C-alpha positions, 0 to 999 in steps of 0.5 A: 500500500502506497503511503506519502507522509508530509512533515515540516509545515508550520507558521513562519514570518515573511522572509523565513525558510521552511523545509518540507519532507515527504516520506514514501513507503509501499513503492519502489521509490526510484521508479517514480517522478515526484512533485509538490503541489499546494492549495489555498482556500478557494483556489485550485490545487497548483503545481509547485515543483517536480523532480524526475527519477534519480533527480535527473531534472527538476521543474518549478512553477514561476512562483517558486523559481529562485526561492524553492528547491526540490530534492530527493534522497532515494536511499531514504525514500524521501522528497524535500521542498526547501522554501526560502524567502517565504511570502504571505502568498505562499500560505497553503496546504502543501501536498506531495504526489507520485507521478503515474508509472512511466510518466514524467513531470507535469503540472496537471494534478490529474496525472498523479495517482497518490497524494499525501495528506498535506502539510499546512504552511502559514506565512505571516506578514 
């Protein structure tokens, strides 16, 4: 049974940093691209960043470029999202997601078949 468990969310001030982790189990982690999405109240879930298998390529939404870094540790079955220079508009629930077998990174949430429960990130001004 595939499980994705996020951790590391919290309440921070604008300009602070935060690192999210997503621990995966029940799958052969090295076979899958992974991604982070986020969702704010009243908004659709949006792509934040993605990483291909073996870290061979990373992709970012425009809002994340230059501030966020996605990384993976295949030995620990974990994907990370390092978030720097946080802004109030980054406030959202952040979800990690597994791409479908054989798929790469896409910004379409429907292309991902497993999701974590989400981690709340709140950035105060």
